[in-house]
C-alpha positions as CSV (number, residue, x, y, z in Angstrom):
1,M,51.8,-16.2,1.0
2,E,48.1,-15.3,1.0
3,E,47.4,-18.3,-1.3
4,A,49.5,-20.8,0.6
5,K,47.8,-23.8,2.4
6,H,50.3,-23.8,5.2
7,L,53.0,-21.6,6.5
8,C,55.9,-23.5,5.1
9,L,58.3,-20.5,4.9
10,L,58.3,-19.5,8.5
11,P,61.0,-22.0,9.5
12,Y,63.3,-20.4,7.0
13,S,63.0,-16.8,8.5
14,R,66.0,-17.1,10.9
15,P,65.0,-14.1,13.1
16,Q,68.0,-14.7,15.4
17,Y,70.3,-13.4,12.6
18,R,68.6,-10.0,12.5
19,V,71.4,-8.0,14.0
20,I,73.0,-4.8,12.7
21,G,75.9,-5.6,10.3
22,H,74.8,-9.2,9.7
23,V,71.6,-9.0,7.8
24,D,68.9,-6.3,7.3
25,N,67.6,-5.6,10.7
26,D,64.4,-4.0,9.4
27,L,63.1,-7.1,7.7
28,P,60.0,-8.6,9.4
29,T,61.0,-11.5,11.6
30,W,58.6,-13.8,9.6
31,C,60.4,-12.9,6.3
32,P,62.9,-15.4,4.9
33,V,66.4,-14.0,4.0
34,W,67.3,-15.8,0.9
35,S,70.6,-14.0,0.3
36,F,72.5,-15.2,3.4
37,W,73.8,-18.7,3.3
38,G,75.0,-18.8,6.8
39,E,71.6,-19.1,8.3
40,W,71.0,-22.4,6.6
41,K,73.8,-24.0,8.5
42,D,71.7,-24.8,11.6
43,Y,68.3,-24.8,9.9
44,F,65.9,-26.4,12.4
45,D,64.3,-29.0,10.2
46,I,61.6,-31.0,11.9
47,H,61.5,-34.0,9.6
48,N,57.8,-34.5,9.1
49,N,57.9,-38.3,8.4
50,G,55.5,-38.5,11.4
51,D,53.0,-36.3,9.4
52,F,52.8,-33.7,12.2
53,T,49.8,-31.5,12.1
54,A,49.6,-29.4,15.2
55,D,46.9,-27.3,13.7
56,G,44.6,-30.2,12.8
57,R,45.2,-29.5,9.1
58,R,43.4,-26.2,9.1
59,P,44.3,-24.1,6.0
60,Y,46.4,-21.0,6.3
61,N,44.1,-18.0,5.9
62,G,46.3,-15.1,6.7
63,S,47.0,-11.8,5.1
64,R,49.4,-8.9,5.5
65,Q,48.5,-6.0,7.7
66,G,50.2,-2.9,6.2
67,N,53.6,-3.5,4.6
68,T,55.4,-5.5,7.3
69,I,52.9,-7.3,9.5
70,L,51.5,-10.8,8.9
71,K,48.0,-11.4,10.2
72,L,47.3,-14.9,11.3
73,E,44.7,-16.9,13.3
74,G,45.9,-18.7,16.3
75,I,45.4,-20.2,19.8
76,L,47.6,-19.2,22.7
77,L,48.6,-22.4,24.6
78,D,51.6,-22.1,26.8
79,T,54.4,-19.8,27.9
80,L,58.0,-20.8,28.1
81,E,58.7,-20.8,31.8
82,V,62.2,-22.3,32.0
83,V,64.9,-22.7,29.3
84,G,67.4,-25.3,30.0
85,P,71.2,-24.8,29.8
86,L,72.9,-25.1,26.4
87,I,75.6,-27.6,25.5
88,P,78.5,-25.5,24.2
89,D,80.1,-28.4,22.3
90,M,79.2,-32.1,21.7
91,N,82.7,-33.0,20.5
92,V,83.9,-33.3,24.1
93,P,84.1,-36.1,26.8
94,P,80.8,-37.2,28.2
95,G,81.5,-35.7,31.6
96,D,81.2,-32.2,29.9
97,F,77.6,-32.6,28.6
98,V,76.0,-35.4,30.7
99,P,75.2,-33.0,33.6
100,I,73.5,-30.6,31.1
101,M,71.4,-33.4,29.7
102,Q,70.4,-34.4,33.2
103,E,69.1,-30.8,33.7
104,W,66.9,-31.4,30.6
105,L,65.6,-34.5,32.2
106,N,64.8,-32.5,35.3
107,L,62.7,-30.2,33.2
108,A,60.6,-33.1,32.1
109,E,60.3,-34.4,35.6
110,S,59.1,-30.9,36.7
111,R,56.1,-31.5,34.3
112,D,55.5,-35.0,35.6
113,L,57.0,-36.4,32.4
114,G,59.6,-39.2,32.1
115,P,63.0,-39.3,30.4
116,E,61.5,-40.9,27.3
117,V,59.9,-37.5,26.4
118,I,63.3,-35.9,26.1
119,W,64.5,-38.8,23.9
120,E,61.3,-38.4,21.8
121,C,62.1,-34.7,21.2
122,M,65.7,-35.5,20.3
123,H,64.9,-38.3,17.8
124,V,61.4,-38.0,16.4
125,A,61.7,-34.2,15.9
126,T,65.0,-34.0,14.1
127,H,66.2,-37.2,12.6
128,V,65.4,-38.6,9.2
129,E,65.2,-42.1,10.7
130,V,62.1,-41.4,12.6
131,G,60.8,-44.1,14.9
132,L,59.8,-44.4,18.5
133,D,61.8,-47.6,18.7
134,K,64.9,-45.3,18.8
135,V,63.7,-44.0,22.2
136,D,64.5,-47.3,23.8
137,L,67.9,-47.2,22.2
138,Q,68.5,-43.8,23.7
139,A,67.5,-44.9,27.1
140,A,70.2,-47.6,27.0
141,Y,72.7,-45.2,25.6
142,W,72.0,-42.7,28.4
143,E,73.0,-45.3,31.0
144,D,76.3,-45.8,29.1
145,L,76.9,-42.1,29.0
146,K,76.3,-41.7,32.7
147,R,78.7,-44.5,33.5
148,L,81.4,-43.1,31.1
149,A,81.0,-39.6,32.7
150,S,81.4,-41.1,36.2
151,E,84.6,-42.8,35.0
152,D,86.0,-39.5,33.4
153,A,86.1,-41.3,30.1
154,S,87.6,-39.5,27.1
155,I,85.8,-38.8,23.9
156,Q,87.7,-41.6,22.3
157,D,86.5,-44.0,25.0
158,M,82.9,-42.8,24.3
159,K,83.2,-43.4,20.6
160,A,84.6,-46.9,21.3
161,A,81.6,-47.6,23.6
162,V,79.2,-46.4,21.0
163,I,80.5,-49.0,18.5
164,E,80.5,-51.7,21.1
165,G,77.0,-50.9,22.3
166,D,75.5,-50.5,18.8
167,H,74.5,-46.9,19.7
168,Q,75.8,-45.3,16.5
169,F,72.4,-43.9,15.7
170,C,72.1,-42.2,19.1
171,F,75.7,-40.8,18.8
172,E,75.0,-39.3,15.3
173,S,71.6,-38.0,16.3
174,G,73.2,-36.3,19.3
175,A,75.9,-34.5,17.3
176,W,73.7,-31.4,16.9
177,L,72.6,-31.1,20.5
178,D,75.0,-28.1,21.0
179,K,72.7,-26.2,18.6
180,R,69.4,-26.8,20.4
181,S,67.5,-25.6,23.4
182,F,65.2,-27.6,25.6
183,F,62.5,-25.8,27.6
184,A,59.6,-26.3,29.9
185,T,56.2,-24.5,29.5
186,K,53.4,-23.4,31.8
187,P,49.8,-23.2,30.8
188,S,48.4,-20.0,29.4
189,E,45.7,-18.3,31.6
190,S,43.4,-18.5,28.5
191,F,42.8,-22.2,29.4
192,P,40.4,-23.1,32.2
193,E,41.6,-25.1,35.1
194,V,41.2,-28.9,35.0
195,T,39.4,-30.3,38.0
196,S,40.1,-33.9,39.1
197,E,36.5,-34.6,40.3
198,E,34.5,-33.0,37.4
199,G,36.9,-33.9,34.6
200,P,38.1,-31.5,31.9
201,A,36.4,-28.2,31.7
202,H,34.2,-27.6,28.7
203,G,36.1,-27.1,25.5
204,I,39.5,-27.8,27.0
205,S,42.0,-29.4,24.7
206,G,43.2,-33.0,25.1
207,Y,46.7,-31.5,25.5
208,R,45.8,-29.5,28.5
209,S,43.7,-32.2,30.2
210,K,46.7,-34.6,30.0
211,M,49.4,-32.0,30.8
212,P,47.9,-29.5,33.2
213,K,51.4,-28.5,34.4
214,G,52.6,-27.8,30.8
215,S,55.1,-29.7,28.7
216,V,58.7,-29.8,27.4
217,G,60.0,-29.0,24.0
218,M,62.9,-28.2,21.8
219,A,63.8,-25.3,19.5
220,L,66.8,-23.3,18.4
221,P,68.9,-21.6,21.1
222,N,67.3,-18.1,20.5
223,V,64.3,-19.0,22.7
224,R,64.0,-17.5,26.2
225,A,61.6,-17.5,29.1
226,G,58.5,-15.5,28.4
227,D,58.2,-16.6,24.8
228,V,54.7,-18.0,24.0
229,V,53.5,-21.1,22.3
230,F,50.8,-20.7,19.6
231,I,49.0,-23.1,17.3
232,I,48.4,-21.2,14.1
233,K,46.1,-22.2,11.2
234,G,48.5,-23.6,8.6
235,G,51.3,-24.2,11.1
236,R,52.2,-27.8,11.1
237,T,54.3,-27.4,14.3
238,P,53.8,-25.2,17.3
239,L,55.2,-21.8,16.7
240,L,57.1,-19.7,19.3
241,F,56.4,-16.0,19.4
242,R,57.8,-13.1,21.5
243,P,55.7,-10.3,22.9
244,L,56.7,-6.9,21.6
245,S,58.9,-4.9,23.9
246,G,60.3,-1.4,23.4
247,E,58.6,1.7,22.1
248,R,60.1,1.4,18.5
249,L,58.3,-1.9,17.9
250,L,55.1,-0.8,19.4
251,E,55.1,2.4,17.4
252,R,55.8,0.4,14.2
253,A,52.9,-1.9,14.9
254,L,50.5,1.0,15.3
255,E,51.9,2.6,12.2
256,E,51.2,-0.6,10.2
257,G,47.6,-0.6,11.3
258,V,47.4,-3.0,14.3
259,P,44.5,-1.8,16.5
260,E,45.7,-0.4,19.8
261,N,43.6,-3.0,21.7
262,K,45.3,-5.8,19.8
263,L,48.9,-4.8,20.6
264,S,48.9,-7.6,23.2
265,R,48.5,-10.0,20.4
266,C,51.4,-8.6,18.3
267,Y,54.6,-10.5,18.4
268,T,57.9,-11.2,16.7
269,L,58.7,-14.7,15.5
270,V,61.1,-16.8,17.5
271,G,60.7,-20.0,15.4
272,V,59.2,-23.5,15.1
273,S,59.4,-26.0,17.8
274,Y,58.7,-29.6,18.8
275,I,56.6,-29.9,22.0
276,H,55.6,-33.2,23.5
277,G,51.8,-33.7,23.3
278,L,51.2,-30.9,20.8
279,M,52.3,-32.3,17.5
280,Q,49.0,-34.0,16.3
281,G,46.4,-31.4,17.0
282,Q,46.0,-32.1,20.7
283,G,45.8,-28.4,21.5
284,V,42.8,-27.8,19.3
285,T,39.1,-28.7,19.8
286,D,36.0,-28.2,17.7
287,S,35.1,-25.4,20.1
288,S,38.5,-23.7,20.1
289,S,38.4,-20.0,19.8
290,W,40.8,-18.7,17.1
291,E,42.0,-15.1,17.5
292,D,43.8,-12.7,15.4
293,V,47.6,-12.7,15.8
294,Y,50.0,-10.2,14.3
295,L,53.7,-10.9,13.4
296,L,56.0,-7.9,13.1
């Protein structure tokens, strides 16, 4: 990996499968498990037809620290403050999942963002047929779904309405929503405050100046409140990390050579994400300060 230009293998690591009896629990969270097919079934593939470059196309320049730790360069941006409810199953009547989708929309509203941001995450991030024009289709489909839910429509009624309303794309794109989490972030304290009178503070990113309350995003269901958002050199999407907890992980980090004063920048990998306003380098400036980050 030391010679790679970008961290293309990290989305394949599937750390949520690292449980005793399922796969080797001692593998680093950033290490792909090529031998277990089950983890490919819900592979979170951000189709990069939009040419995402959250890192501003900076080359990966990492190296291993000891035997199990990957040393990277990154910028801490946000912390996941709220993780929305999950949809257990999409193959159900709309009344079962419309209230949950409404809670996702409420997450966006809490960050002063409109419903279109949720539709953007749903379609631009995960569907081969990338196109912002699909956001308008989803807005119309949402109105149909709310109406059907209020009428206690069956799943058969919903499928009939999809055909009649020409919303097949939205229906197919939503089929995987029971395997995704939406979340809302809050700004990291490492960013200066934005003042309305003086304008953005020196060196602040365009992302933070436009979204001082944070943003919303989407990832796999293993995310949880307290996970942090990093832009990593060579990472084409924002990466989600989890601070180390427990003596065993902290001791392993020290044994592998992480300096004691750097333990606060040692994490396990949660996964890749799509975050509104962060996909095209908006979190990076020419004066951004990159720091060492360690993945266990």
